[in-house]
BAKE-578100 format. One line per 5 residues: their letters; for each residue y, x, z of N, C-alpha, C. Coordinates in Angstrom, 3 decimals. Each point is the difference from the previous one (the first is absolute). Layout:
% residues N
a = Y:X:Z:Y:X:Z:Y:X:Z ~ ... $
% end
This chain:
% residues 83
mlqai = 134.712:-87.504:90.281:1.272:0.093:0.666:1.145:-0.211:-0.984 ~ -0.078:0.684:-1.149:1.063:-0.179:-0.989:0.002:-1.417:-0.557 ~ -1.177:-0.610:-0.084:-0.068:-1.394:-0.458:0.739:-0.913:0.966 ~ -0.149:0.241:1.295:0.711:-0.803:1.000:1.502:0.199:-0.122 ~ 0.426:1.227:-0.206:1.440:0.273:-0.183:0.495:-0.691:-1.256 $
rttss = -0.790:0.086:-1.067:0.376:-0.626:-1.268:0.162:-1.505:0.174 ~ -0.944:-0.636:0.693:0.043:-1.441:0.218:1.175:-0.385:0.884 ~ 0.192:0.730:1.071:1.090:-0.294:0.934:1.351:0.181:-0.660 ~ 0.161:1.081:-0.745:1.298:0.273:-0.603:0.311:-0.966:-1.139 ~ -1.027:-0.496:-0.698:0.255:-0.924:-1.101:0.338:-1.401:0.500 $
ssdgn = -0.361:-0.312:1.227:0.310:-1.314:0.532:1.162:0.072:0.995 ~ 0.863:0.981:-0.194:1.134:0.158:0.908:1.031:-1.098:-0.247 ~ 1.075:0.057:0.709:0.994:-1.078:-0.026:0.937:0.047:-1.200 ~ -0.365:0.697:-1.055:0.816:0.028:-1.202:0.940:1.180:-0.074 ~ 0.079:0.796:1.048:0.830:1.194:-0.052:-0.635:1.018:-0.928 $
eltfd = 0.847:0.825:-0.593:-0.499:1.036:-0.895:-0.824:1.020:0.799 ~ -1.146:0.382:-0.561:-0.877:0.948:0.680:0.549:1.416:-0.115 ~ -0.294:0.810:0.998:0.340:1.407:-0.107:-0.906:0.630:-1.045 ~ 0.427:1.138:-0.512:-0.726:0.654:-1.087:-1.468:0.236:0.346 ~ -0.271:0.446:1.221:-1.368:0.354:0.374:-0.927:-1.198:0.149 $
lqtev = 0.529:-1.211:0.011:-0.836:-1.193:0.113:-0.167:-0.739:-1.327 ~ 0.551:0.551:-1.067:-0.183:-0.624:-1.305:-1.472:0.068:-0.390 ~ -0.470:-1.010:-0.692:-1.402:-0.098:-0.389:-0.463:1.237:-0.760 ~ 0.834:0.497:-0.912:-0.392:1.158:-0.800:-0.204:1.236:0.873 ~ 0.857:0.176:0.993:-0.109:1.157:0.890:-1.249:-0.131:0.866 $
lnmlq = -0.255:-1.190:0.515:-1.198:-0.202:0.820:-1.276:0.227:-0.816 ~ -0.014:-0.441:-1.248:-1.158:0.240:-0.866:-0.201:1.495:-0.233 ~ 1.105:0.716:-0.244:-0.084:1.438:-0.216:-0.532:0.696:1.251 ~ 0.475:-0.398:1.168:-0.467:0.602:1.246:-1.479:-0.260:0.231 ~ -0.441:-1.195:-0.346:-1.418:-0.330:0.141:-0.850:0.912:-0.883 $
hmmla = 0.419:0.195:-1.245:-0.750:0.876:-0.902:0.084:1.460:0.434 ~ 1.141:0.402:0.554:0.132:1.381:0.459:-0.948:0.274:1.168 ~ -0.110:-0.948:0.898:-0.918:0.182:1.127:-1.450:0.082:-0.477 ~ -0.343:-0.792:-0.990:-1.340:0.064:-0.567:-0.243:1.373:-0.631 ~ 0.983:0.511:-0.736:-0.127:1.320:-0.620:-0.127:1.090:1.059 $
qaqea = 0.778:-0.105:1.066:-0.071:0.998:1.068:-1.352:-0.041:0.712 ~ -0.537:-1.180:0.191:-1.319:-0.121:0.624:-1.068:0.630:-0.895 ~ 0.105:-0.224:-1.290:-0.959:0.592:-0.938:0.141:1.523:-0.005 ~ 1.223:0.484:0.104:0.231:1.443:0.058:-0.626:0.604:1.262 ~ 0.136:-0.679:1.117:-0.621:0.476:1.244:-1.521:0.045:-0.158 $
fffka = -0.561:-1.000:-0.656:-1.440:-0.016:-0.249:-0.397:1.158:-0.910 ~ 0.849:0.312:-0.991:-0.262:1.138:-0.880:-0.101:1.294:0.809 ~ 0.962:0.247:0.881:-0.016:1.231:0.792:-1.219:0.056:0.922 ~ -0.376:-1.137:0.555:-1.192:-0.032:0.853:-1.245:0.315:-0.817 ~ -0.104:-0.605:-1.157:-1.152:0.256:-0.869:-0.056:1.469:-0.411 $
yndgm = 1.141:0.560:-0.335:0.067:1.408:-0.396:-0.402:0.903:1.164 ~ 0.555:-0.261:1.165:-0.288:0.832:1.173:-1.440:-0.156:0.488 ~ -0.602:-1.165:-0.241:-1.382:-0.236:0.412:-1.009:0.525:-1.026 ~ 0.498:0.518:-1.128:-0.881:0.591:-1.004:-0.758:-0.994:-0.850 ~ 0.585:-1.152:-0.268:-0.664:-0.976:-0.877:-0.160:0.593:-1.399 $
kessi = -0.851:-0.631:-0.791:-0.226:0.463:-1.369:1.310:-0.033:-0.789 ~ 0.145:0.973:-0.901:1.222:0.094:-0.804:0.237:-1.251:-0.831 ~ -1.053:-0.609:-0.489:0.159:-1.211:-0.813:0.583:-1.139:0.837 ~ -0.412:-0.102:1.242:0.549:-1.037:0.893:1.457:0.287:0.318 ~ 0.299:1.256:0.272:1.384:0.384:0.297:0.893:-0.262:-1.208 $
ariaa = -0.508:0.272:-1.189:0.770:-0.246:-1.224:0.306:-1.485:-0.169 ~ -0.962:-0.861:0.294:0.236:-1.454:-0.107:1.053:-0.447:1.003 ~ -0.071:0.540:1.218:0.982:-0.356:1.024:1.386:0.487:-0.418 ~ 0.068:1.214:-0.531:1.282:0.549:-0.453:0.584:-0.830:-1.139 ~ -0.857:-0.442:-0.920:0.471:-0.837:-1.112:0.570:-1.313:0.514 $
qcvef = -0.623:-0.557:1.020:0.516:-1.241:0.586:1.352:0.242:0.667 ~ 0.164:1.159:0.644:1.299:0.349:0.595:1.087:0.031:-1.071 ~ -0.317:0.640:-1.118:0.960:0.087:-1.107:0.377:-1.397:-0.477 ~ -0.988:-0.860:-0.131:0.253:-1.374:-0.454:0.885:-0.753:0.990 ~ -0.315:0.114:1.286:0.794:-0.691:1.020:1.439:0.511:0.041 $
ygeve = 0.175:1.314:-0.016:1.360:0.549:0.015:0.750:-0.325:-1.291 ~ -0.720:-0.096:-1.119:0.624:-0.423:-1.253:0.556:-1.412:0.104 ~ -0.745:-0.870:0.669:0.474:-1.378:0.208:1.243:-0.009:0.880 ~ 0.012:0.842:1.019:1.177:0.102:0.869:1.204:0.448:-0.823 ~ -0.183:0.982:-0.861:1.100:0.491:-0.834:0.552:-1.114:-0.888 $
kqiqs = -0.889:-0.780:-0.619:0.442:-1.125:-0.841:0.820:-0.987:0.814 ~ -0.464:-0.282:1.201:0.707:-0.979:0.823:1.354:0.534:0.449 ~ 0.076:1.277:0.316:1.292:0.591:0.387:0.980:-0.108:-1.163 ~ -0.465:0.260:-1.199:0.870:-0.061:-1.175:0.478:-1.420:-0.281 ~ -0.755:-1.006:0.429:0.371:-1.380:-0.286:0.881:-0.632:1.085 $
infkv = 0.175:0.696:1.118:0.795:-0.564:1.098:1.476:0.065:-0.367 ~ 0.697:-1.080:0.278:1.435:-0.070:-0.243:0.711:0.629:1.196 ~ 0.604:1.147:-0.211:0.657:0.723:1.083:1.473:-0.357:0.127 ~ 0.370:-1.160:-0.467:1.395:-0.438:0.085:0.363:-0.215:1.475 ~ 1.086:0.607:0.422:0.457:-0.110:1.384:1.158:-0.990:0.035 $
sns = -0.084:-0.957:0.923:1.082:-0.969:0.127:1.139:0.594:0.822 ~ 1.200:-0.437:-0.268:1.185:0.471:0.719:0.346:-0.983:1.102 ~ -0.726:0.070:1.099:0.237:-0.922:1.115:0.831:0.637:1.054 $
% end
């Protein structure tokens, strides 16, 4: 879905994109959704009583995904235009 938005917004009529449709923001949102999905899987695994080693691997992946989101947030240009 975000790929379709990214493609559609990049082939627009040349008007400046709104902040939420910038490529960097869409990439960050894509990674955030992946991190949230992994977090939901972590809670399911924990509640279902999976082995601690498996839960630890899932938790480590959550940390990695959220770390990527943090990097992307820090790299986004939050400059607001005066329109």
